[in-house]
C-alpha positions in Angstrom: 150.8 -292.2 91.5 149.4 -295.7 90.7 147.2 -296.4 87.7 144.3 -297.4 89.9 144.3 -294.1 91.7 144.5 -291.9 88.6 140.9 -292.3 87.3 139.5 -291.9 90.8 141.4 -288.7 91.2 140.2 -287.4 87.9 136.6 -288.1 88.9 137.1 -286.4 92.2 138.5 -283.3 90.5 135.6 -283.2 88.0 133.1 -283.5 90.8 134.7 -280.7 92.7 134.8 -278.4 89.7 131.3 -279.1 88.6 130.0 -278.7 92.1 131.5 -275.3 92.8 129.1 -272.9 94.4 127.6 -270.4 91.9 128.0 -272.6 88.8 124.3 -272.4 88.1 123.0 -269.9 90.6 124.4 -266.6 89.2 121.6 -264.4 87.9 123.7 -261.4 86.9 123.9 -257.8 88.1 121.4 -255.2 89.1 122.2 -251.9 87.3 121.1 -249.1 85.0 121.8 -249.9 81.3 122.2 -247.2 78.7 120.5 -247.3 75.3 120.2 -245.3 72.1 117.5 -245.2 69.5 118.5 -247.4 66.5 116.6 -245.4 63.8 114.0 -248.2 63.4 111.7 -247.4 66.4 113.8 -249.7 68.6 116.7 -249.6 71.0 120.4 -250.5 70.6 122.8 -251.1 73.5 125.1 -248.1 73.7 128.7 -248.7 72.8 129.8 -245.8 75.0 129.0 -244.8 78.5 126.8 -241.7 79.0 129.7 -239.7 80.3 131.5 -239.9 76.9 128.6 -240.3 74.5 127.6 -237.0 72.9 124.1 -237.2 71.4 123.1 -235.0 68.5 120.0 -232.8 68.3 117.1 -235.1 67.7 118.6 -238.2 69.4 116.8 -240.4 72.0 118.6 -241.9 74.9 117.1 -244.6 77.1 117.9 -246.0 80.6 116.6 -249.2 82.0 117.0 -250.6 85.6 117.0 -254.4 85.7 118.9 -257.5 86.7 120.9 -258.6 83.7 123.7 -261.1 83.1 125.5 -258.8 80.5 124.9 -256.5 77.6 123.5 -259.4 75.5 120.9 -260.1 78.2 120.1 -256.6 79.2 116.4 -255.5 79.3 115.5 -252.7 77.0 113.4 -249.7 78.0 109.7 -250.7 77.6 108.7 -247.5 75.8 109.7 -247.1 72.2 112.0 -244.1 71.4 109.9 -241.3 69.9 111.7 -237.9 69.6 108.6 -236.1 68.2 106.4 -237.3 71.1 108.9 -236.1 73.7 110.5 -233.0 72.2 108.2 -232.1 69.4 107.0 -228.9 71.1 110.6 -227.7 71.9 111.9 -225.6 69.0 115.5 -225.9 68.0 117.8 -223.0 69.2 121.3 -222.0 68.2 124.0 -223.3 70.5 121.8 -225.9 72.1 120.4 -229.4 71.2 117.3 -231.3 72.2 117.7 -234.9 73.5 114.7 -237.0 74.3 115.4 -239.0 77.5 113.4 -242.2 78.3 113.7 -243.6 81.8 112.4 -247.1 82.7 112.8 -247.9 86.4 112.1 -251.6 85.9 109.8 -253.9 87.7 109.3 -254.9 91.4 111.1 -258.2 90.6 114.3 -256.2 89.7 114.1 -253.8 92.7 116.5 -254.3 95.6 114.8 -255.2 98.8 115.6 -251.8 100.4 115.6 -249.7 97.3 112.0 -248.5 97.3 109.2 -249.0 94.8 110.0 -248.5 91.1 108.5 -245.3 89.8 106.4 -245.4 86.6 108.5 -244.9 83.4 108.9 -241.3 82.4 110.1 -239.3 79.4 111.6 -235.8 79.3 113.1 -233.4 76.8 116.5 -232.2 77.7 117.7 -229.0 76.2 121.5 -228.7 76.7 124.5 -227.0 75.1 125.5 -228.4 71.7 128.5 -230.3 73.0 126.9 -231.8 76.1 127.2 -235.5 76.9 124.4 -238.0 77.5 125.1 -237.8 81.2 124.6 -234.1 81.2 121.4 -234.4 79.3 120.2 -236.9 81.9 121.2 -234.6 84.7 119.2 -231.8 83.2 115.9 -233.7 83.5 116.3 -236.5 86.1 118.1 -235.2 89.3 119.1 -236.3 91.8 121.6 -238.8 90.3 123.8 -241.0 92.4 127.2 -242.3 91.3 129.7 -244.5 93.1 133.4 -243.7 93.5 134.2 -245.3 90.1 131.7 -243.1 88.3 129.2 -245.9 87.9 125.6 -244.6 87.7 123.7 -246.0 90.7 120.4 -244.1 90.9 118.3 -241.8 88.7 115.9 -239.4 90.4 117.0 -241.1 93.6 116.0 -244.6 92.6 117.0 -247.0 93.9 117.7 -245.6 97.3 120.6 -248.1 97.9 122.9 -250.4 96.0 125.0 -250.0 92.9 125.7 -252.7 90.4 125.6 -255.5 92.9 125.7 -259.1 91.9 122.4 -261.1 92.3 122.1 -264.8 92.9 119.2 -266.8 91.6 119.2 -269.1 94.6 118.5 -266.1 96.9 115.2 -265.3 95.3 116.5 -262.1 93.8 118.0 -260.6 96.9 121.6 -259.5 97.1 124.0 -262.1 98.4 125.7 -261.2 101.7 129.0 -259.5 101.3 128.8 -259.0 97.5 130.8 -256.2 96.1 130.0 -253.9 93.2 131.9 -255.1 90.0 134.4 -252.7 88.5 132.9 -250.7 85.7 136.3 -250.3 83.9 138.4 -247.2 83.2 135.6 -245.0 81.8 132.2 -244.1 83.4 129.8 -246.7 82.1 126.5 -248.3 83.1 126.9 -251.5 81.1 128.6 -254.1 83.2 130.1 -256.9 81.2 131.5 -259.4 83.7 134.0 -261.9 82.6 133.5 -265.7 82.5 131.5 -267.0 85.4 132.8 -269.5 87.9 130.6 -272.1 86.2 132.2 -271.4 82.8 135.7 -271.7 84.1 134.8 -274.9 86.0 133.2 -276.3 82.9 136.3 -275.6 80.8 138.5 -277.1 83.5 136.3 -280.2 83.7 136.6 -280.7 79.9 140.4 -280.5 80.2 140.4 -283.0 83.0 138.1 -285.4 81.1 140.3 -285.1 78.0 143.4 -286.0 80.1 141.5 -289.1 81.3 140.7 -290.2 77.8 144.3 -289.9 76.8 145.4 -291.9 79.8 142.9 -294.6 79.1 144.0 -294.8 75.4 147.7 -295.1 76.4 146.8 -297.8 78.9 145.0 -299.9 76.3 148.1 -299.8 74.0 150.3 -301.2 76.7 
């Protein structure tokens, strides 16, 4: 390769990488996220999926349907956790526990085109056996639930009617890109999708590497 062609090739590679489709258009994923009361009248993103988390008597679990890039960007339930308001009239009983469940179906902007209208947020007090999981508490008050073949929660009380963790592109106006597939939720049943680096991130890193190589080439050329 001649010296004259090397810079041109570098610029072409950078342009290709920085111009890859999806570098700026990805909005995230449309899914149900799982939250737990943080003890300060607020929500914290759950570190376990509802199928493995085992709330104690007096705990509050929250679910929010929204389009989110990852767990750092996920929208919280819009109602504050309040166990007394939800389960205050349900007395404790041996062998069972009370779990307050807050369900936020999100906004029309987050709804899939064919998923139906988001219902109003609701709260319910689940009385379940003492060793029940968060998923079992949810099932006690919010059927029907819909899961995919990887145990990813797709719908609560039948909402949305279709879709499950699909990727959403900003350049499609919030609609699902054609042919998009549900991302893998990992080895355990979870609702918190945490996709890896985006194509844009990978392209950006690659472009930096290429530009660094160009700088080294130019420095060596000047020393000659």
